[in-house]
C-alpha positions in Angstrom: -18.1 212.2 146.4 -20.9 209.7 147.2 -19.7 206.5 148.8 -20.0 203.4 146.6 -22.0 201.3 149.1 -23.0 198.8 146.4 -19.4 198.3 145.4 -20.2 198.8 141.7 -17.3 198.1 139.3 -15.3 196.3 142.1 -12.4 195.8 142.2 -9.9 198.4 141.3 -6.1 198.0 141.9 -6.2 199.4 145.4 -9.1 197.2 146.4 -7.4 194.1 145.0 -4.2 194.9 146.9 -6.3 195.4 150.1 -8.1 192.0 149.7 -4.9 190.2 148.9 -3.0 191.7 151.8 -5.8 190.9 154.3 -5.9 187.3 152.9 -2.1 186.9 153.1 -2.1 188.3 156.7 -4.9 185.8 157.6 -3.0 182.8 156.2 0.3 183.9 157.9 -1.4 184.3 161.3 -3.2 181.0 161.0 -0.1 179.2 159.9 2.1 180.7 162.6 -0.4 181.0 165.4 1.2 178.4 167.7 4.8 179.5 166.9 7.0 182.0 168.8 7.4 184.2 165.6 4.1 186.0 166.3 4.7 186.4 170.1 5.3 190.2 170.0 2.2 190.8 168.0 0.1 188.4 170.1 1.2 190.2 173.2 0.1 193.5 171.6 -3.3 191.8 170.9 -3.5 190.6 174.6 -2.7 194.2 175.6 -5.6 195.6 173.6 -7.8 192.8 175.0 -7.0 193.8 178.5 -7.2 197.5 177.7 -10.7 196.9 176.5 -11.6 195.4 179.9 -10.2 198.5 181.5 -12.1 200.8 179.2 -15.4 199.0 179.9 -14.7 199.2 183.6 -14.1 203.0 183.4 -17.2 203.5 181.2 -19.4 201.7 183.9 -17.9 203.9 186.7 -15.5 201.2 188.0 -11.9 201.6 189.0 -8.9 200.0 187.2 -6.3 198.9 189.7 -3.8 197.4 187.3 -3.2 195.6 184.0 -0.8 192.8 183.4 0.3 191.0 180.2 2.2 187.8 180.8 5.0 186.2 178.7 2.8 183.1 178.2 0.4 185.3 176.2 -2.1 185.5 179.1 -3.2 188.7 180.8 -5.3 190.1 183.7 -7.0 193.3 184.4 -7.7 194.1 188.1 -10.9 196.1 188.4 -13.2 197.3 191.3 -16.8 198.1 190.7 -18.3 198.7 187.3 -20.8 196.4 185.5 -19.3 192.9 185.4 -21.6 191.8 182.6 -20.3 194.6 180.5 -16.6 194.3 181.5 -16.2 190.5 180.8 -17.2 190.4 177.1 -15.4 193.7 176.4 -12.0 191.9 176.1 -12.8 189.8 173.1 -15.3 192.1 171.5 -13.2 195.1 172.2 -10.1 193.6 170.6 -12.2 192.7 167.6 -13.5 196.3 167.4 -10.0 197.7 167.6 -9.0 195.3 164.9 -11.7 196.6 162.6 -10.7 200.2 163.2 -7.0 199.3 162.5 -7.9 197.5 159.3 -9.9 200.5 158.1 -7.1 202.9 159.2 -4.7 201.0 157.0 -6.6 202.1 153.9 -4.8 205.5 153.7 -1.5 206.7 154.9 -3.0 209.6 156.9 -5.3 207.3 158.9 -2.5 204.8 159.3 -0.3 207.5 160.8 -3.2 208.5 163.1 -3.7 204.9 164.2 0.0 204.4 164.9 0.1 207.6 166.9 -3.0 206.6 168.9 -1.5 203.1 169.6 1.8 204.7 170.8 -0.2 207.1 173.1 -2.2 204.1 174.5 1.0 202.1 175.1 2.6 205.1 176.9 -0.5 205.5 179.1 -0.7 201.8 180.0 3.0 202.0 180.8 2.1 204.1 183.8 -0.3 201.5 185.2 1.5 198.3 184.1 1.9 195.9 187.0 4.6 193.6 185.5 7.8 193.9 183.5 6.4 191.9 180.5 3.8 194.6 179.9 6.3 197.4 180.5 8.8 195.8 178.1 6.0 195.3 175.6 5.0 199.0 175.8 8.6 200.3 175.5 9.5 197.8 172.7 6.5 198.5 170.5 6.8 202.2 170.9 10.3 201.9 169.6 9.2 199.5 166.9 6.5 201.8 165.6 8.8 204.8 165.9 11.4 203.0 163.7 8.7 202.1 161.2 7.5 205.7 161.1 11.0 207.0 160.5 11.5 204.5 157.7 8.2 205.5 156.2 9.0 209.2 156.2 12.7 209.1 155.2 13.2 206.1 153.0 11.5 204.0 150.3 10.5 201.4 152.9 6.8 202.3 153.2 5.3 199.6 155.3 3.4 201.5 158.0 0.0 200.8 156.5 0.8 197.1 156.2 2.0 196.9 159.9 -1.2 198.6 161.0 -3.2 196.2 158.8 -1.4 193.2 160.2 -2.1 194.2 163.8 -5.7 194.8 162.8 -6.2 191.4 161.3 -4.4 189.9 164.3 -6.9 191.5 166.7 -9.9 190.5 164.5 -8.8 186.8 164.5 -7.7 186.8 168.1 -11.2 186.3 169.6 -12.0 183.2 167.4 -8.6 181.6 167.8 -8.2 182.3 171.5 -11.7 181.1 172.3 -11.0 177.9 170.4 -7.8 177.4 172.5 -9.5 178.2 175.8 -12.8 176.5 175.4 -12.4 173.7 172.8 -8.9 172.4 172.4 -8.2 172.9 176.1 -10.9 173.8 178.6 -9.8 176.9 180.7 -12.4 177.4 183.4 -11.0 180.9 184.2 -11.7 182.2 180.7 -13.9 185.3 180.2 -16.6 183.2 178.5 -16.7 180.7 181.5 -16.9 183.6 184.0 -19.6 185.3 181.9 -21.7 182.1 181.9 -21.5 181.9 185.7 -22.9 185.4 186.2 -25.2 185.8 183.2 -28.8 184.6 183.8 -29.1 183.4 180.2 -29.0 179.5 179.8 -25.8 179.4 177.9 -22.5 177.8 179.0 -18.9 179.1 178.4 -18.6 177.4 175.0 -21.9 178.9 173.9 -20.8 182.4 174.8 -17.4 181.8 173.2 -19.1 180.8 169.9 -21.3 183.9 170.1 -18.4 186.2 170.7 -16.4 184.4 168.0 -19.2 185.0 165.4 -19.4 188.6 166.4 -15.7 189.0 165.9 -15.9 187.3 162.5 -18.6 189.8 161.5 -16.4 192.6 162.7 -13.7 191.3 160.3 -16.2 191.0 157.4 -17.4 194.5 158.2 -13.9 195.9 158.1 -13.3 194.3 154.7 -16.6 195.7 153.3 -16.0 199.2 154.6 -12.4 199.1 153.5 -13.5 198.3 150.0 -16.0 201.1 150.1 -13.3 203.6 151.2 -11.0 202.4 148.4 -13.6 202.5 145.7 
């Protein structure tokens, strides 16, 4: 069947549900961003942010010496070698990319299952290189959480796996914009990835400038996820 790239006759029931769910997730995340209710999901987002640094390091022939996720929702990735100009922006842009993939994966039950399985596998791998107990606890806790959701999905009428994957995807897509705002505008954090990138990049752009650029790219990732999601569901 040919993809409906022009989105003719939009929107059917599934497309409407998709758009409404993404909108509700966005509103909930924005409303609760500074509360402790979202902390477990924010820590998972930080984990994917740091994992993206690690992947960029490995892709540029560097060595990952350790990953940490802190209870204050910060994180660090210790690397040696690799291409610094590629590793630094990979955190925010990588988490946005994973967010887009998770949003698209939520469009069908099969892809949601695959996404949940991949996320569990990634958490188990990172558990082996975790350098602090916050990250270890996060890995173990979310593996159990996703396992429980999976069992409920398969054995009961509580079928929420797709919505959990979608929520995590939207969270990652918004993380770059909101975290950059926190680090560079509402409170200036000179150790942020954008500030470090501005120090080593020859382009005449400061940390706030790079933060805005990365935030816009993250926003386009979210828009792209919604567009391709509608195409898949058409």
